[in-house]
N, C-alpha and C positions, 0 to 999 in steps of 0.2 A: 371516510369509509376506513379508512386503514389507521386508526387510531389505536392503539393497543395492537399491531401486528407487525411483523417484517417483512417486507417485502422482496421476494426473491423472484428469480426469472421464470418461477411455476407456478408465481401466484403467489398472495399471502401466507405468512401461514403462525402458529403459535409460537413467542418467543421461547417457551419452553422446549421446542421442537429440535431447538438449533444444535444441541449438543457442544464439543469441542469445536471451538470457531476462531479463524485466522484471520485477522481485520484487513489485513495489508500483501495480497496478494495481485500479481499478474497472470493469468491465464492463456493471453492472446492479446498484441498489441502491435499496432503498426508504428511505433514511434521513428521520425526519419534517422536514419543513422548518423547524420552530421550533427544529430543535438547530442549525440553523447561519445563521437567519437575521438579518440585521441590519438595525437601524431607518436611513430616508435619512437622509445625512449633509446638512447646509445647501447642500452643491454642488448637491444633487440633488432640492430642494424644488420648483425650478419647471417640471419633469417634469410634464406632465400624462398620460404614459402612460408604462408600465413594461414591456411587452410585448419579446419578443425579435426585434429590428430594426434594420435595419442603420445608420439613426440614433442607435441607443442601444446599438449595439456599442463605442464607447470608454469610456462610462459602465459597462455590463456588466463591461470588464476590470481598472476600476480598483475599481469596489465589485459585485464578481461575488454577493455574499450579499445583497443588496438587492432581487435578480429572483427571486420564486420560480420563475417559469417556469427560468430558467438553473439552477435546482438541481433540477427535475423530471428523474430520471434513470431512468425506469422506464415513459417512456411509448413509443409507436410511433415516432418518430422517430428517437429516440435509441436502441433497438433496430435500426432500419437502418441508420444513421451506424455504428453497432458493427460490424454483419455486413458493412459495406463498408470499414469499417478492417482490421477482421482480414483480410481477402483480400489489403490493400494494404501489411500488415504482412510477411504471409509474402513475399509477391511484392519485397518489399522487403529479404529476410533474416534478418527475423523466423522464430523457432521456438519461443518458450513466453514465456506471460503468465501471473503468479499473482493471480487475482482474490481482494481482502481481503475476502471477503463474511462476515463475521460476523455475529452474532445483534445485531439493530439497525440492520443495515445491508440485509441480503439481503432479496430478496425474495420471495412464495412460489413462484415456478416459477423461482428463479435458475438451480438446478441443471438442470433440462431445457434452460433457455436455454442454459446453457454447453455442456452437452455438445452441441445441435445445433448452436453456433457454432464447436466445436470439429470435429465432422464435417465442416461445409460449407466450412473455412475451410483446414483441414488444421493449423492453429496448436494443441500442446500446451497446454491450458490447466491451471491446478492450483487448487482451490477451498479456500476458508476456510469456517473453523468458527471457534468459540469465540464470546467476546463482545465488543462495543463498547461507548461509554461509558455512565456509567449515565442521562442524560440522554436516550439514544436509546431505552431499555428502557421496556417495559410493566408494569405495575406485577406480574402474574403472574411477569415473569422477574425480577424485582428481588427478590421473595420465595423464590426459588429456594436451596435450601443448596449449598454448595459439593458436595456429595455426586450432587445432581442436578444440577450444571453440567458434574461430571465425565463424569454418563452421558450427556450430551447430546453433548458434544467424543467421548467414546469410539464413541457409534453413529456420528455424522459420519464419522468415520474407516474405522472397520471393516465397517460394516455400509452404511451410505449415507444422504443425507438424505431425512429422511420419507417413508422406505417406497420410496425410487427406485432404490437400488439405486447410487446416482453418488456416490461417497466423496471424501471431502475428502481434499485429500493436505499441509496446511498449519493449524496454531492461529492464526487471527489475521484481522486485526488485532487483536488484544487489545488495547483500548480503555482509557487511563490520562488521568485527568484531573489538575489540580494543584489544591487539595491531592487524594489519593486516597481515593477511596468507599469504605467498605466493602465495596459491591458490587464494586467493582474490584479490591479485594485480595482477593475470595473468586475472583474470575475469574483472575488473576495464578495465583494458586495451583493452583487445578483445573487451567490450563493446563499449569501445572510438573509438576503429577501425572500428569496425563493422556500428555505428553511423556517422563518418565523411565519409564511403562509401555509405549507404544506405539513410543518410537524419533522422533517426527513431529516437523518443525522447527515453530518458534516463530515469530510476527512481530509487534512490539510497539508500539502507538503511544503515546509519552511525553506527558503534561501538558506546558504551553506554560511551562516555565521549566527554568532548566537543572539544577538538583540534581533534576528530574524522573529522568530517564535512570538516574541513579547509585542513588537512591532506589528504582526498578524493579528493578534487578538485584536489589541486595541480597535484596528478597521474595521474587522467583522463584528465586534459587537459594537461599536457605533451604527452600522449599517441595520440593526437589528438582528445578530447570529447569536444564538443560546451555547455559551459556551459546554455546557452541563451536556449537551448532546453534539459534542463535536472533540475530536480526534488529532492531537496535534503528532504527526510524525516523524518518522526518523533522527528521535532527541538524542538517541547514543552519538550521533556524526557529526550534532550541533551545539550540546551543551555538555560539558567533560567534566567538570567538578558538581560533588555532591550540594555544594550552596546554590551554584547556577538550577542544578535539577530541583531542586526543594522549594525556591524561587519561585520558581516557571508553575511548578505544579499547584502554588498555591493560588493563582488564577483562575482553575477552576475546569479545564477544559482534562478529557482523559490525555494520560501520556502514555507514546507508542512507541516501545523497541521494539523494530522491524526489521532487524539483518541480522538477525539469527544465521548460524552457516558461514557466515563470511569470517573465514578465519585467518584473513591475508591483513597485515596492519597496513600496508602501502594502498592509499584511496586517493584515484586517479582525479578524482573530482575536486580536491581540495587536499593537495599536496603538504600543505603546512602543518596538517595533523594527522594523527594515528587512528587508524581504523580499528576500535575496541576488539577483544575476542569475543567470545560465547561468556567466557567466565565473568570478564570485567562488566559484561551486560547483565548477568545474575548480580552481579554486585551492586550493580548500579538500581537494579528492581529491588533487592532488598533494602537498601538504605530508605527508598520510598515508601517501603511497606511499614518500616521503623518507624519514619515521619507521620505516618498516620493514613497514607496516601495508598493503599491496597485496593481500594474500591476505586481507583482513577488509573488502573495500570490494563493495557493490552497488549498483545503481540504478536509478531506474525515474521515471516522472510524475505517479504518483498524479492521475489524470485521476477527476473524478470529477463536473462539472458540465458543462455543455451547448457553454459557451464555450470549451471547450479541443480541442472534436471538429473536424476539418477540417469537417465538413458546416456548421457553426456558425460558420467562422472563425478556428479555432482551430489548433494545431501539432497534434494527432492523435499517437495511438501510437505512429508511427514517426519523431519527431523527434530521438531521441537516435541512432538507427541511421543517420539521412540527416543531421543536423546538427551533433548533438553530438559523434559520435567524428569525424570531420574536425578539429574545434576541438581537440579534445584530442590528438592527434597534431601539429596546428599550435603547442599548447603544451608540446610535449616528449616525451608519454608514447609510449612505446613498442609494438609491438604485442603484446607482450608483456603489457603494463598492461593493455591493451584487453578481451584473452584473458580475463585473468584476473577481470575487474570484470564482464564480460557474458556469460560462458561459464563457466570453471571455477569462480568461487567460489559463483556461485547453485545449480549443479547439485550441488555438494559441501553447502550448506546444506538443498537439498529432500530428500536422498536419506536415507532410514529408516535409522537407526542400529540 
């Protein structure tokens, strides 16, 4: 029944109605803080307080995962900020946001919040299902069989989340670590099985190793997953050379650069590598277009901490629309390139096959 449509929290819509689409955001999440929490580095040991305050904002931007309040993304302050931002996103020309709220990330009232948010703002919101990384899961979830996992994903798509009737329109983000755990392998295989059955799009979070995306693709494809309807996230923090980017793009998934707005090179989750700037992200995208992969690119911000919201001193969900697109045009991207990346590719991916 969903074939040829996109499933939003307000029901199915025609793909042409999506408008400008961000494919990887978080509008709410309840990720356990210990999953991303980092110890204070020597530079911060002098701090007597770690409140979210203007005098700490520079430190928070440099070391976001050292501040628990920054990682709380399910409180009233965040909800109010996100409501305001969705209205601003719509006013600025935005159309659709994919909320990557898989199990291990999403809060108990996530689906209801997203539905009310979409109704109030006029922004199409696509909700995610599936399972995030092992470290975010409860013991009961980790003990689920592949059949159990498939049943949950299938129910979220076909009947709705937790009896709400609010249906998910994407499987993801499917969380993977390096090396992959047995739970994460079951998660990949169950996602592939339900995708094959329902025609639902999939989006995957790879482990922080350059070999992770290729290993994931192998396991996912062997389990029946459709690469032409699958996004591989976070490639700018995973693959650092044009050669690696081109080799991976040739496998057939959508290539996602989704950390736009992060302009701090220090990367707390993998201090052996440097987080690229927006300028470097744009350069990587230009390379992919030159190599013929312009119809396999999607982009986003992956906002999941307070400091990236406008009300907390950040760039917000409209950053790509207001700041990145002008820079892309200034760097030689054509109007057709922009249209593919932000309009055509996302709706092609999100349409049930």
